[in-house]
N, CA, C, O and the ligand as a Tripos MOL2 file, in Angstrom:
@<TRIPOS>MOLECULE
protein
  313   311    79     0     0
PROTEIN
NO_CHARGES

@<TRIPOS>ATOM
      1 N          -4.6820  193.7880   95.4040 N.3       1 MET1
      2 CA         -5.5030  193.2700   94.2680 C.3       1 MET1
      3 C          -4.9520  193.9700   92.9410 C.2       1 MET1
      4 O          -4.9560  195.1930   92.7980 O.2       1 MET1
      5 N          -4.5000  193.1110   92.0300 N.am      2 ALA2
      6 CA         -3.9630  193.6790   90.7650 C.3       2 ALA2
      7 C          -5.0380  193.4940   89.7460 C.2       2 ALA2
      8 O          -5.6390  192.4250   89.6420 O.2       2 ALA2
      9 N          -5.2880  194.5660   88.9700 N.am      3 HIS3
     10 CA         -6.2540  194.5290   87.9340 C.3       3 HIS3
     11 C          -5.4960  194.4260   86.6050 C.2       3 HIS3
     12 O          -4.6100  195.2350   86.3260 O.2       3 HIS3
     13 N          -5.8450  193.4430   85.8000 N.am      4 GLN4
     14 CA         -5.1830  193.3660   84.4900 C.3       4 GLN4
     15 C          -6.1990  193.4230   83.4090 C.2       4 GLN4
     16 O          -7.3710  193.1220   83.6380 O.2       4 GLN4
     17 N          -5.7770  193.8080   82.2070 N.am      5 THR5
     18 CA         -6.7030  193.9570   81.0810 C.3       5 THR5
     19 C          -6.4590  192.7800   80.1750 C.2       5 THR5
     20 O          -5.3200  192.5450   79.7720 O.2       5 THR5
     21 N          -7.4430  192.0660   79.8550 N.am      6 MET6
     22 CA         -7.3070  190.9150   78.9950 C.3       6 MET6
     23 C          -7.1250  191.2800   77.5530 C.2       6 MET6
     24 O          -7.2830  192.4490   77.2010 O.2       6 MET6
     25 N          -6.7960  190.3220   76.6860 N.am      7 VAL7
     26 CA         -6.4530  190.5980   75.2690 C.3       7 VAL7
     27 C          -7.5920  190.0620   74.5240 C.2       7 VAL7
     28 O          -7.9880  188.9150   74.7310 O.2       7 VAL7
     29 N          -8.1450  190.8510   73.6510 N.am      8 VAL8
     30 CA         -9.3520  190.3850   72.8040 C.3       8 VAL8
     31 C          -8.7680  189.4660   71.7430 C.2       8 VAL8
     32 O          -7.8020  189.8410   71.0790 O.2       8 VAL8
     33 N          -9.3050  188.3180   71.5700 N.am      9 VAL9
     34 CA         -8.8840  187.3090   70.6180 C.3       9 VAL9
     35 C         -10.0430  186.7830   69.7110 C.2       9 VAL9
     36 O         -11.2220  187.0080   69.9850 O.2       9 VAL9
     37 N          -9.6740  186.1250   68.6990 N.am     10 ASP10
     38 CA        -10.6590  185.4480   67.9260 C.3      10 ASP10
     39 C         -11.2460  184.3510   68.6970 C.2      10 ASP10
     40 O         -10.5410  183.8110   69.5500 O.2      10 ASP10
     41 N         -12.5400  183.9230   68.4920 N.am     11 PRO11
     42 CA        -12.9830  182.7650   69.1390 C.3      11 PRO11
     43 C         -12.1650  181.5380   68.7970 C.2      11 PRO11
     44 O         -11.9450  181.2370   67.6230 O.2      11 PRO11
     45 N         -11.6920  180.7910   69.8720 N.am     12 PRO12
     46 CA        -10.7320  179.6940   69.6190 C.3      12 PRO12
     47 C         -11.5170  178.4810   68.9700 C.2      12 PRO12
     48 O         -12.7290  178.3000   69.0860 O.2      12 PRO12
     49 N         -10.6820  177.7220   68.3070 N.am     13 VAL13
     50 CA        -11.2360  176.4870   67.6780 C.3      13 VAL13
     51 C         -11.8660  175.6780   68.7590 C.2      13 VAL13
     52 O         -11.3040  175.5920   69.8510 O.2      13 VAL13
     53 N         -13.0230  175.0670   68.5170 N.am     14 HIS14
     54 CA        -13.6740  174.3460   69.5210 C.3      14 HIS14
     55 C         -12.7920  173.2120   70.0820 C.2      14 HIS14
     56 O         -12.2360  172.3800   69.3650 O.2      14 HIS14
     57 N         -12.7120  173.2510   71.4100 N.am     15 GLY15
     58 CA        -11.9290  172.1800   72.0200 C.3      15 GLY15
     59 C         -10.4490  172.5210   72.3350 C.2      15 GLY15
     60 O          -9.7520  171.8050   73.0540 O.2      15 GLY15
     61 N         -10.0240  173.6460   71.7590 N.am     16 ALA16
     62 CA         -8.5800  173.9330   71.8480 C.3      16 ALA16
     63 C          -8.3710  174.5470   73.2460 C.2      16 ALA16
     64 O          -7.3300  174.3390   73.8690 O.2      16 ALA16
     65 N          -9.3380  175.2790   73.7140 N.am     17 LYS17
     66 CA         -9.1320  175.9140   75.0490 C.3      17 LYS17
     67 C         -10.4590  175.8400   75.8200 C.2      17 LYS17
     68 O         -11.5100  175.5130   75.2690 O.2      17 LYS17
     69 N         -10.3670  176.1350   77.0300 N.am     18 SER18
     70 CA        -11.5630  176.1960   77.8280 C.3      18 SER18
     71 C         -12.2840  177.5460   77.5370 C.2      18 SER18
     72 O         -11.6960  178.6100   77.7330 O.2      18 SER18
     73 N         -13.4730  177.5000   77.1010 N.am     19 ILE19
     74 CA        -14.1330  178.7080   76.9080 C.3      19 ILE19
     75 C         -15.2770  178.9100   77.9300 C.2      19 ILE19
     76 O         -16.1440  178.0510   78.0890 O.2      19 ILE19
     77 N         -15.2510  179.9640   78.5520 N.am     20 LEU20
     78 CA        -16.3150  180.3670   79.5510 C.3      20 LEU20
     79 C         -17.2330  181.3970   78.9020 C.2      20 LEU20
     80 O         -16.8240  182.4790   78.4820 O.2      20 LEU20
     81 N         -18.5090  180.9890   78.8480 N.am     21 GLU21
     82 CA        -19.4890  181.9130   78.3220 C.3      21 GLU21
     83 C         -20.5490  182.2270   79.3300 C.2      21 GLU21
     84 O         -21.6560  181.6910   79.2810 O.2      21 GLU21
     85 N         -20.2060  183.1030   80.2490 N.am     22 PRO22
     86 CA        -21.2340  183.4220   81.2590 C.3      22 PRO22
     87 C         -22.4390  184.0890   80.5760 C.2      22 PRO22
     88 O         -22.2810  184.8380   79.6120 O.2      22 PRO22
     89 N         -23.6430  183.8070   81.0910 N.am     23 PHE23
     90 CA        -24.8650  184.4110   80.4320 C.3      23 PHE23
     91 C         -25.2430  185.6900   81.1690 C.2      23 PHE23
     92 O         -26.2550  186.3130   80.8470 O.2      23 PHE23
     93 N         -24.4410  186.0880   82.1550 N.am     24 PHE24
     94 CA        -24.6610  187.3150   82.8500 C.3      24 PHE24
     95 C         -23.4740  188.1660   82.6590 C.2      24 PHE24
     96 O         -22.4170  187.6840   82.2510 O.2      24 PHE24
     97 N         -23.6220  189.5120   82.9610 N.am     25 ILE25
     98 CA        -22.5540  190.4020   82.8270 C.3      25 ILE25
     99 C         -21.9260  190.5540   84.1990 C.2      25 ILE25
    100 O         -22.4900  191.1220   85.1350 O.2      25 ILE25
    101 N         -20.6700  189.9860   84.2550 N.am     26 GLY26
    102 CA        -19.9140  190.0250   85.5060 C.3      26 GLY26
    103 C         -18.8730  188.9280   85.4090 C.2      26 GLY26
    104 O         -18.7150  188.2900   84.3690 O.2      26 GLY26
    105 N         -18.1710  188.7200   86.5030 N.am     27 PRO27
    106 CA        -17.0790  187.8330   86.5250 C.3      27 PRO27
    107 C         -17.6280  186.3860   86.3620 C.2      27 PRO27
    108 O         -18.6040  185.9810   86.9920 O.2      27 PRO27
    109 N         -16.9130  185.6240   85.4510 N.am     28 ALA28
    110 CA        -17.2100  184.2250   85.1680 C.3      28 ALA28
    111 C         -16.6680  183.3540   86.3180 C.2      28 ALA28
    112 O         -17.1990  182.2950   86.6510 O.2      28 ALA28
    113 N         -15.6010  183.8640   86.8840 N.am     29 ILE29
    114 CA        -14.9680  183.0870   87.9890 C.3      29 ILE29
    115 C         -14.6470  184.1030   89.1280 C.2      29 ILE29
    116 O         -14.0600  185.1670   88.9300 O.2      29 ILE29
    117 N         -15.0730  183.6850   90.2850 N.am     30 LYS30
    118 CA        -14.6900  184.4490   91.5160 C.3      30 LYS30
    119 C         -13.9160  183.5470   92.3790 C.2      30 LYS30
    120 O         -14.4190  182.5000   92.7860 O.2      30 LYS30
    121 N         -12.6930  183.9050   92.6850 N.am     31 GLY31
    122 CA        -11.8560  183.0250   93.4620 C.3      31 GLY31
    123 C         -11.3220  183.8050   94.6760 C.2      31 GLY31
    124 O         -11.9200  184.7670   95.1590 O.2      31 GLY31
    125 N         -10.1240  183.3090   95.1460 N.am     32 ILE32
    126 CA         -9.5260  183.8390   96.2850 C.3      32 ILE32
    127 C          -8.1110  184.2350   96.0970 C.2      32 ILE32
    128 O          -7.3440  184.3860   97.0480 O.2      32 ILE32
    129 N          -7.7600  184.4090   94.8100 N.am     33 GLY33
    130 CA         -6.4480  184.8790   94.4120 C.3      33 GLY33
    131 C          -6.3180  186.3880   94.5300 C.2      33 GLY33
    132 O          -7.1470  187.0520   95.1520 O.2      33 GLY33
    133 N          -5.2360  186.9290   93.9080 N.am     34 ARG34
    134 CA         -5.0620  188.3800   94.0140 C.3      34 ARG34
    135 C          -5.0840  189.1600   92.6960 C.2      34 ARG34
    136 O          -4.6730  190.3170   92.6050 O.2      34 ARG34
    137 N          -5.5760  188.4730   91.7150 N.am     35 ASN35
    138 CA         -5.5890  189.1690   90.4140 C.3      35 ASN35
    139 C          -7.0910  189.2110   89.8390 C.2      35 ASN35
    140 O          -7.8450  188.2430   89.9370 O.2      35 ASN35
    141 N          -7.4150  190.3010   89.2920 N.am     36 SER36
    142 CA         -8.6670  190.3420   88.5540 C.3      36 SER36
    143 C          -8.3870  190.7860   87.1630 C.2      36 SER36
    144 O          -7.4080  191.4970   86.9360 O.2      36 SER36
    145 N          -9.1990  190.4030   86.2180 N.am     37 TYR37
    146 CA         -9.0730  190.6200   84.7520 C.3      37 TYR37
    147 C         -10.2970  191.1950   84.2130 C.2      37 TYR37
    148 O         -11.4000  190.7200   84.4820 O.2      37 TYR37
    149 N         -10.1200  192.2720   83.4090 N.am     38 ARG38
    150 CA        -11.1510  192.9650   82.7440 C.3      38 ARG38
    151 C         -11.0780  192.6510   81.2670 C.2      38 ARG38
    152 O         -10.0530  192.3320   80.6650 O.2      38 ARG38
    153 N         -12.3600  192.7870   80.7290 N.am     39 CYS39
    154 CA        -12.4860  192.6420   79.2920 C.3      39 CYS39
    155 C         -11.6430  193.6290   78.5800 C.2      39 CYS39
    156 O         -11.6040  194.7980   78.9650 O.2      39 CYS39
    157 N         -10.9390  193.1950   77.5150 N.am     40 GLY40
    158 CA        -10.1070  194.1960   76.8110 C.3      40 GLY40
    159 C         -10.8920  195.0800   75.9390 C.2      40 GLY40
    160 O         -10.3090  195.9990   75.3650 O.2      40 GLY40
    161 N         -12.1580  194.8980   75.7780 N.am     41 SER41
    162 CA        -12.9670  195.7460   74.9100 C.3      41 SER41
    163 C         -13.7840  196.7420   75.7310 C.2      41 SER41
    164 O         -13.7640  197.9520   75.5030 O.2      41 SER41
    165 N         -14.5110  196.1610   76.7100 N.am     42 CYS42
    166 CA        -15.5330  197.0430   77.4170 C.3      42 CYS42
    167 C         -15.1540  197.2430   78.8360 C.2      42 CYS42
    168 O         -15.7720  198.0980   79.4690 O.2      42 CYS42
    169 N         -14.1930  196.5490   79.4280 N.am     43 GLY43
    170 CA        -13.7450  196.7880   80.7570 C.3      43 GLY43
    171 C         -14.5600  196.0520   81.8470 C.2      43 GLY43
    172 O         -14.3010  196.2520   83.0340 O.2      43 GLY43
    173 N         -15.4670  195.2680   81.4920 N.am     44 THR44
    174 CA        -16.1960  194.4390   82.4160 C.3      44 THR44
    175 C         -15.2320  193.4710   83.1100 C.2      44 THR44
    176 O         -14.3650  192.8730   82.4720 O.2      44 THR44
    177 N         -15.3990  193.3290   84.4200 N.am     45 VAL45
    178 CA        -14.5030  192.3150   85.1650 C.3      45 VAL45
    179 C         -14.9660  190.9440   84.8510 C.2      45 VAL45
    180 O         -16.0940  190.5810   85.1850 O.2      45 VAL45
    181 N         -14.0990  190.1260   84.1890 N.am     46 LEU46
    182 CA        -14.5040  188.7940   83.7950 C.3      46 LEU46
    183 C         -13.9020  187.7330   84.6750 C.2      46 LEU46
    184 O         -14.4450  186.6320   84.7670 O.2      46 LEU46
    185 N         -12.8310  188.0200   85.3070 N.am     47 LEU47
    186 CA        -12.2130  187.0550   86.2520 C.3      47 LEU47
    187 C         -11.8560  187.8140   87.5400 C.2      47 LEU47
    188 O         -11.0590  188.7520   87.5470 O.2      47 LEU47
    189 N         -12.4860  187.3590   88.6150 N.am     48 GLU48
    190 CA        -12.1920  188.1860   89.8360 C.3      48 GLU48
    191 C         -11.5320  187.4290   90.8890 C.2      48 GLU48
    192 O         -12.0030  186.3630   91.2860 O.2      48 GLU48
    193 N         -10.4470  187.9360   91.3630 N.am     49 SER49
    194 CA         -9.6990  187.3540   92.4910 C.3      49 SER49
    195 C          -9.3190  185.8970   92.2100 C.2      49 SER49
    196 O          -9.6850  184.9660   92.9270 O.2      49 SER49
    197 N          -8.5380  185.7600   91.0830 N.am     50 VAL50
    198 CA         -8.1090  184.4670   90.6640 C.3      50 VAL50
    199 C          -6.4820  184.4650   90.7270 C.2      50 VAL50
    200 O          -5.7940  185.4820   90.8140 O.2      50 VAL50
    201 N          -6.0270  183.2060   90.6710 N.am     51 HIS51
    202 CA         -4.6160  183.1170   90.5850 C.3      51 HIS51
    203 C          -4.2420  183.0840   89.0110 C.2      51 HIS51
    204 O          -4.9820  182.5290   88.1990 O.2      51 HIS51
    205 N          -3.1310  183.6710   88.6730 N.am     52 ASN52
    206 CA         -2.6900  183.7330   87.3010 C.3      52 ASN52
    207 C          -2.6710  182.3130   86.7130 C.2      52 ASN52
    208 O          -3.2520  182.0800   85.6540 O.2      52 ASN52
    209 N          -2.0120  181.3690   87.3880 N.am     53 ARG53
    210 CA         -1.7970  180.0680   86.8690 C.3      53 ARG53
    211 C          -3.1160  179.3460   86.5780 C.2      53 ARG53
    212 O          -3.1720  178.4340   85.7520 O.2      53 ARG53
    213 N          -4.1580  179.7660   87.2630 N.am     54 ASP54
    214 CA         -5.4220  179.0340   87.1260 C.3      54 ASP54
    215 C          -6.1770  179.4600   85.8370 C.2      54 ASP54
    216 O          -7.0850  178.7440   85.4150 O.2      54 ASP54
    217 N          -5.8340  180.5790   85.2180 N.am     55 VAL55
    218 CA         -6.5830  181.0630   84.1620 C.3      55 VAL55
    219 C          -5.8060  181.2320   82.8630 C.2      55 VAL55
    220 O          -6.2390  181.9050   81.9280 O.2      55 VAL55
    221 N          -4.5700  180.5540   82.8460 N.am     56 LEU56
    222 CA         -3.6940  180.7850   81.6290 C.3      56 LEU56
    223 C          -4.2590  180.2320   80.2870 C.2      56 LEU56
    224 O          -4.0070  180.7510   79.2000 O.2      56 LEU56
    225 N          -5.0430  179.1380   80.4550 N.am     57 ASP57
    226 CA         -5.5950  178.5660   79.2230 C.3      57 ASP57
    227 C          -7.0640  178.8520   79.1250 C.2      57 ASP57
    228 O          -7.7670  178.1220   78.4260 O.2      57 ASP57
    229 N          -7.5460  179.8090   79.7440 N.am     58 VAL58
    230 CA         -9.0230  180.0930   79.7530 C.3      58 VAL58
    231 C          -9.2720  181.2360   78.7790 C.2      58 VAL58
    232 O          -8.5370  182.2220   78.7250 O.2      58 VAL58
    233 N         -10.3640  181.0540   77.9990 N.am     59 VAL59
    234 CA        -10.8790  182.1200   77.2130 C.3      59 VAL59
    235 C         -12.2700  182.5180   77.7490 C.2      59 VAL59
    236 O         -13.1220  181.6450   77.9150 O.2      59 VAL59
    237 N         -12.5060  183.7320   78.0050 N.am     60 VAL60
    238 CA        -13.7540  184.1760   78.5010 C.3      60 VAL60
    239 C         -14.5640  185.0390   77.4070 C.2      60 VAL60
    240 O         -14.0800  186.0440   76.8860 O.2      60 VAL60
    241 N         -15.7300  184.5870   77.1400 N.am     61 LYS61
    242 CA        -16.5580  185.3790   76.1880 C.3      61 LYS61
    243 C         -17.4140  186.3950   77.0100 C.2      61 LYS61
    244 O         -18.2940  186.0260   77.7870 O.2      61 LYS61
    245 N         -17.1030  187.6550   76.7920 N.am     62 CYS62
    246 CA        -17.7800  188.6800   77.6070 C.3      62 CYS62
    247 C         -19.2420  188.7620   77.2090 C.2      62 CYS62
    248 O         -19.6150  188.7930   76.0360 O.2      62 CYS62
    249 N         -20.0770  188.7940   78.3080 N.am     63 ALA63
    250 CA        -21.5380  188.8290   78.1060 C.3      63 ALA63
    251 C         -22.0360  190.1050   77.6850 C.2      63 ALA63
    252 O         -23.1290  190.1850   77.1250 O.2      63 ALA63
    253 N         -21.2270  191.2430   77.9390 N.am     64 ARG64
    254 CA        -21.6220  192.5660   77.6230 C.3      64 ARG64
    255 C         -21.4030  192.9060   76.1460 C.2      64 ARG64
    256 O         -22.3110  193.3640   75.4530 O.2      64 ARG64
    257 N         -20.1700  192.6670   75.6880 N.am     65 CYS65
    258 CA        -19.7780  193.0520   74.3450 C.3      65 CYS65
    259 C         -19.6270  191.8550   73.3480 C.2      65 CYS65
    260 O         -19.5640  192.0680   72.1370 O.2      65 CYS65
    261 N         -19.5720  190.6560   73.8480 N.am     66 GLY66
    262 CA        -19.4450  189.4930   73.0430 C.3      66 GLY66
    263 C         -18.1060  189.0780   72.5740 C.2      66 GLY66
    264 O         -17.9560  188.0640   71.8930 O.2      66 GLY66
    265 N         -17.0800  189.8890   72.9480 N.am     67 ASN67
    266 CA        -15.7170  189.6290   72.4980 C.3      67 ASN67
    267 C         -15.1670  188.5150   73.4130 C.2      67 ASN67
    268 O         -15.5360  188.3740   74.5790 O.2      67 ASN67
    269 N         -14.2310  187.7140   72.7810 N.am     68 CYS68
    270 CA        -13.4840  186.6390   73.5160 C.3      68 CYS68
    271 C         -12.2370  187.2350   73.9960 C.2      68 CYS68
    272 O         -11.5930  187.9930   73.2710 O.2      68 CYS68
    273 N         -11.8420  186.9140   75.2540 N.am     69 ASN69
    274 CA        -10.6790  187.4410   75.9250 C.3      69 ASN69
    275 C          -9.7630  186.3810   76.5060 C.2      69 ASN69
    276 O         -10.1980  185.3920   77.0970 O.2      69 ASN69
    277 N          -8.4220  186.6390   76.3040 N.am     70 GLU70
    278 CA         -7.5120  185.7730   77.0560 C.3      70 GLU70
    279 C          -6.7540  186.5860   78.0260 C.2      70 GLU70
    280 O          -6.6390  187.7950   77.8260 O.2      70 GLU70
    281 N          -6.2180  186.0150   79.0790 N.am     71 PRO71
    282 CA         -5.4150  186.7530   80.0140 C.3      71 PRO71
    283 C          -4.0480  187.1670   79.2020 C.2      71 PRO71
    284 O          -3.6430  186.4100   78.3190 O.2      71 PRO71
    285 N          -3.4490  188.1960   79.4650 N.am     72 PRO72
    286 CA         -2.2580  188.5740   78.8730 C.3      72 PRO72
    287 C          -1.1190  187.6040   79.2040 C.2      72 PRO72
    288 O          -0.9660  187.2520   80.3740 O.2      72 PRO72
    289 N          -0.3140  187.1570   78.2390 N.am     73 SER73
    290 CA          0.6640  186.1510   78.4480 C.3      73 SER73
    291 C           1.8730  186.7080   79.2880 C.2      73 SER73
    292 O           2.6500  185.9240   79.8320 O.2      73 SER73
    293 N           2.0130  187.9940   79.3800 N.am     74 ASP74
    294 CA          3.1400  188.5280   80.0960 C.3      74 ASP74
    295 C           2.6740  189.0620   81.4710 C.2      74 ASP74
    296 O           3.2830  189.9890   82.0050 O.2      74 ASP74
    297 N           1.6760  188.5250   82.0040 N.am     75 GLY75
    298 CA          1.2040  188.8010   83.2860 C.3      75 GLY75
    299 C           2.1890  188.5840   84.4270 C.2      75 GLY75
    300 O           3.1690  187.8560   84.2680 O.2      75 GLY75
    301 N           1.9450  189.1970   85.5590 N.am     76 ASP76
    302 CA          2.8000  188.9960   86.6390 C.3      76 ASP76
    303 C           3.0010  187.5300   87.0490 C.2      76 ASP76
    304 O           2.0970  186.7240   86.8310 O.2      76 ASP76
    305 N           4.1110  187.1650   87.6140 N.am     77 ALA77
    306 CA          4.3100  185.7830   87.9870 C.3      77 ALA77
    307 C           3.3890  185.6750   89.2490 C.2      77 ALA77
    308 O           3.1420  186.6510   89.9570 O.2      77 ALA77
    309 N           2.9210  184.4770   89.4690 N.am     78 PRO78
    310 CA          2.0000  184.2030   90.5590 C.3      78 PRO78
    311 C           2.7020  184.4820   91.9470 C.2      78 PRO78
    312 O           2.0840  184.3080   92.9970 O.2      78 PRO78
    313 ZN        -16.5500  193.1160   77.1020 Zn       79 ZN79
@<TRIPOS>BOND
     1     1     2 1
     2     2     3 1
     3     3     4 2
     4     3     5 am
     5     5     6 1
     6     6     7 1
     7     7     8 2
     8     7     9 am
     9     9    10 1
    10    10    11 1
    11    11    12 2
    12    11    13 am
    13    13    14 1
    14    14    15 1
    15    15    16 2
    16    15    17 am
    17    17    18 1
    18    18    19 1
    19    19    20 2
    20    19    21 am
    21    21    22 1
    22    22    23 1
    23    23    24 2
    24    23    25 am
    25    25    26 1
    26    26    27 1
    27    27    28 2
    28    27    29 am
    29    29    30 1
    30    30    31 1
    31    31    32 2
    32    31    33 am
    33    33    34 1
    34    34    35 1
    35    35    36 2
    36    35    37 am
    37    37    38 1
    38    38    39 1
    39    39    40 2
    40    39    41 am
    41    41    42 1
    42    42    43 1
    43    43    44 2
    44    43    45 am
    45    45    46 1
    46    46    47 1
    47    47    48 2
    48    47    49 am
    49    49    50 1
    50    50    51 1
    51    51    52 2
    52    51    53 am
    53    53    54 1
    54    54    55 1
    55    55    56 2
    56    55    57 am
    57    57    58 1
    58    58    59 1
    59    59    60 2
    60    59    61 am
    61    61    62 1
    62    62    63 1
    63    63    64 2
    64    63    65 am
    65    65    66 1
    66    66    67 1
    67    67    68 2
    68    67    69 am
    69    69    70 1
    70    70    71 1
    71    71    72 2
    72    71    73 am
    73    73    74 1
    74    74    75 1
    75    75    76 2
    76    75    77 am
    77    77    78 1
    78    78    79 1
    79    79    80 2
    80    79    81 am
    81    81    82 1
    82    82    83 1
    83    83    84 2
    84    83    85 am
    85    85    86 1
    86    86    87 1
    87    87    88 2
    88    87    89 am
    89    89    90 1
    90    90    91 1
    91    91    92 2
    92    91    93 am
    93    93    94 1
    94    94    95 1
    95    95    96 2
    96    95    97 am
    97    97    98 1
    98    98    99 1
    99    99   100 2
   100    99   101 am
   101   101   102 1
   102   102   103 1
   103   103   104 2
   104   103   105 am
   105   105   106 1
   106   106   107 1
   107   107   108 2
   108   107   109 am
   109   109   110 1
   110   110   111 1
   111   111   112 2
   112   111   113 am
   113   113   114 1
   114   114   115 1
   115   115   116 2
   116   115   117 am
   117   117   118 1
   118   118   119 1
   119   119   120 2
   120   119   121 am
   121   121   122 1
   122   122   123 1
   123   123   124 2
   124   123   125 am
   125   125   126 1
   126   126   127 1
   127   127   128 2
   128   127   129 am
   129   129   130 1
   130   130   131 1
   131   131   132 2
   132   131   133 am
   133   133   134 1
   134   134   135 1
   135   135   136 2
   136   135   137 am
   137   137   138 1
   138   138   139 1
   139   139   140 2
   140   139   141 am
   141   141   142 1
   142   142   143 1
   143   143   144 2
   144   143   145 am
   145   145   146 1
   146   146   147 1
   147   147   148 2
   148   147   149 am
   149   149   150 1
   150   150   151 1
   151   151   152 2
   152   151   153 am
   153   153   154 1
   154   154   155 1
   155   155   156 2
   156   155   157 am
   157   157   158 1
   158   158   159 1
   159   159   160 2
   160   159   161 am
   161   161   162 1
   162   162   163 1
   163   163   164 2
   164   163   165 am
   165   165   166 1
   166   166   167 1
   167   167   168 2
   168   167   169 am
   169   169   170 1
   170   170   171 1
   171   171   172 2
   172   171   173 am
   173   173   174 1
   174   174   175 1
   175   175   176 2
   176   175   177 am
   177   177   178 1
   178   178   179 1
   179   179   180 2
   180   179   181 am
   181   181   182 1
   182   182   183 1
   183   183   184 2
   184   183   185 am
   185   185   186 1
   186   186   187 1
   187   187   188 2
   188   187   189 am
   189   189   190 1
   190   190   191 1
   191   191   192 2
   192   191   193 am
   193   193   194 1
   194   194   195 1
   195   195   196 2
   196   195   197 am
   197   197   198 1
   198   198   199 1
   199   199   200 2
   200   199   201 am
   201   201   202 1
   202   202   203 1
   203   203   204 2
   204   203   205 am
   205   205   206 1
   206   206   207 1
   207   207   208 2
   208   207   209 am
   209   209   210 1
   210   210   211 1
   211   211   212 2
   212   211   213 am
   213   213   214 1
   214   214   215 1
   215   215   216 2
   216   215   217 am
   217   217   218 1
   218   218   219 1
   219   219   220 2
   220   219   221 am
   221   221   222 1
   222   222   223 1
   223   223   224 2
   224   223   225 am
   225   225   226 1
   226   226   227 1
   227   227   228 2
   228   227   229 am
   229   229   230 1
   230   230   231 1
   231   231   232 2
   232   231   233 am
   233   233   234 1
   234   234   235 1
   235   235   236 2
   236   235   237 am
   237   237   238 1
   238   238   239 1
   239   239   240 2
   240   239   241 am
   241   241   242 1
   242   242   243 1
   243   243   244 2
   244   243   245 am
   245   245   246 1
   246   246   247 1
   247   247   248 2
   248   247   249 am
   249   249   250 1
   250   250   251 1
   251   251   252 2
   252   251   253 am
   253   253   254 1
   254   254   255 1
   255   255   256 2
   256   255   257 am
   257   257   258 1
   258   258   259 1
   259   259   260 2
   260   259   261 am
   261   261   262 1
   262   262   263 1
   263   263   264 2
   264   263   265 am
   265   265   266 1
   266   266   267 1
   267   267   268 2
   268   267   269 am
   269   269   270 1
   270   270   271 1
   271   271   272 2
   272   271   273 am
   273   273   274 1
   274   274   275 1
   275   275   276 2
   276   275   277 am
   277   277   278 1
   278   278   279 1
   279   279   280 2
   280   279   281 am
   281   281   282 1
   282   282   283 1
   283   283   284 2
   284   283   285 am
   285   285   286 1
   286   286   287 1
   287   287   288 2
   288   287   289 am
   289   289   290 1
   290   290   291 1
   291   291   292 2
   292   291   293 am
   293   293   294 1
   294   294   295 1
   295   295   296 2
   296   295   297 am
   297   297   298 1
   298   298   299 1
   299   299   300 2
   300   299   301 am
   301   301   302 1
   302   302   303 1
   303   303   304 2
   304   303   305 am
   305   305   306 1
   306   306   307 1
   307   307   308 2
   308   307   309 am
   309   309   310 1
   310   310   311 1
   311   311   312 2
@<TRIPOS>SUBSTRUCTURE
     1 MET1         2 RESIDUE 1 A MET
     2 ALA2         6 RESIDUE 1 A ALA
     3 HIS3        10 RESIDUE 1 A HIS
     4 GLN4        14 RESIDUE 1 A GLN
     5 THR5        18 RESIDUE 1 A THR
     6 MET6        22 RESIDUE 1 A MET
     7 VAL7        26 RESIDUE 1 A VAL
     8 VAL8        30 RESIDUE 1 A VAL
     9 VAL9        34 RESIDUE 1 A VAL
    10 ASP10       38 RESIDUE 1 A ASP
    11 PRO11       42 RESIDUE 1 A PRO
    12 PRO12       46 RESIDUE 1 A PRO
    13 VAL13       50 RESIDUE 1 A VAL
    14 HIS14       54 RESIDUE 1 A HIS
    15 GLY15       58 RESIDUE 1 A GLY
    16 ALA16       62 RESIDUE 1 A ALA
    17 LYS17       66 RESIDUE 1 A LYS
    18 SER18       70 RESIDUE 1 A SER
    19 ILE19       74 RESIDUE 1 A ILE
    20 LEU20       78 RESIDUE 1 A LEU
    21 GLU21       82 RESIDUE 1 A GLU
    22 PRO22       86 RESIDUE 1 A PRO
    23 PHE23       90 RESIDUE 1 A PHE
    24 PHE24       94 RESIDUE 1 A PHE
    25 ILE25       98 RESIDUE 1 A ILE
    26 GLY26      102 RESIDUE 1 A GLY
    27 PRO27      106 RESIDUE 1 A PRO
    28 ALA28      110 RESIDUE 1 A ALA
    29 ILE29      114 RESIDUE 1 A ILE
    30 LYS30      118 RESIDUE 1 A LYS
    31 GLY31      122 RESIDUE 1 A GLY
    32 ILE32      126 RESIDUE 1 A ILE
    33 GLY33      130 RESIDUE 1 A GLY
    34 ARG34      134 RESIDUE 1 A ARG
    35 ASN35      138 RESIDUE 1 A ASN
    36 SER36      142 RESIDUE 1 A SER
    37 TYR37      146 RESIDUE 1 A TYR
    38 ARG38      150 RESIDUE 1 A ARG
    39 CYS39      154 RESIDUE 1 A CYS
    40 GLY40      158 RESIDUE 1 A GLY
    41 SER41      162 RESIDUE 1 A SER
    42 CYS42      166 RESIDUE 1 A CYS
    43 GLY43      170 RESIDUE 1 A GLY
    44 THR44      174 RESIDUE 1 A THR
    45 VAL45      178 RESIDUE 1 A VAL
    46 LEU46      182 RESIDUE 1 A LEU
    47 LEU47      186 RESIDUE 1 A LEU
    48 GLU48      190 RESIDUE 1 A GLU
    49 SER49      194 RESIDUE 1 A SER
    50 VAL50      198 RESIDUE 1 A VAL
    51 HIS51      202 RESIDUE 1 A HIS
    52 ASN52      206 RESIDUE 1 A ASN
    53 ARG53      210 RESIDUE 1 A ARG
    54 ASP54      214 RESIDUE 1 A ASP
    55 VAL55      218 RESIDUE 1 A VAL
    56 LEU56      222 RESIDUE 1 A LEU
    57 ASP57      226 RESIDUE 1 A ASP
    58 VAL58      230 RESIDUE 1 A VAL
    59 VAL59      234 RESIDUE 1 A VAL
    60 VAL60      238 RESIDUE 1 A VAL
    61 LYS61      242 RESIDUE 1 A LYS
    62 CYS62      246 RESIDUE 1 A CYS
    63 ALA63      250 RESIDUE 1 A ALA
    64 ARG64      254 RESIDUE 1 A ARG
    65 CYS65      258 RESIDUE 1 A CYS
    66 GLY66      262 RESIDUE 1 A GLY
    67 ASN67      266 RESIDUE 1 A ASN
    68 CYS68      270 RESIDUE 1 A CYS
    69 ASN69      274 RESIDUE 1 A ASN
    70 GLU70      278 RESIDUE 1 A GLU
    71 PRO71      282 RESIDUE 1 A PRO
    72 PRO72      286 RESIDUE 1 A PRO
    73 SER73      290 RESIDUE 1 A SER
    74 ASP74      294 RESIDUE 1 A ASP
    75 GLY75      298 RESIDUE 1 A GLY
    76 ASP76      302 RESIDUE 1 A ASP
    77 ALA77      306 RESIDUE 1 A ALA
    78 PRO78      310 RESIDUE 1 A PRO
    79 ZN79       313 GROUP 0 **** ****
C-alpha cells in the first residue's frame, strides 16, 4: 500500500472537475487499489485503496480542514 500526499488546490470552477465533498471525516472513496491519498493540509486519508487512474480528475474537499485536494500529478504509474 502506497500512501501519497495530495496537493492543496483552490476550489475548482464548478463543473470543471469532479468534486467529492464527504460530510464525514475519512476517505471519500474506498476501493481495492493499492494507493491511498492523504489531505495535503491535515493528513486525513481522503482516498483509500484506489487506483491512480481512477482519481486523476478528482478533487476532494477535506471534511476536517475544508481544503480542496488533488492527487499529485507525478504519482506512480498504475
Ligand atoms: Zn484536511
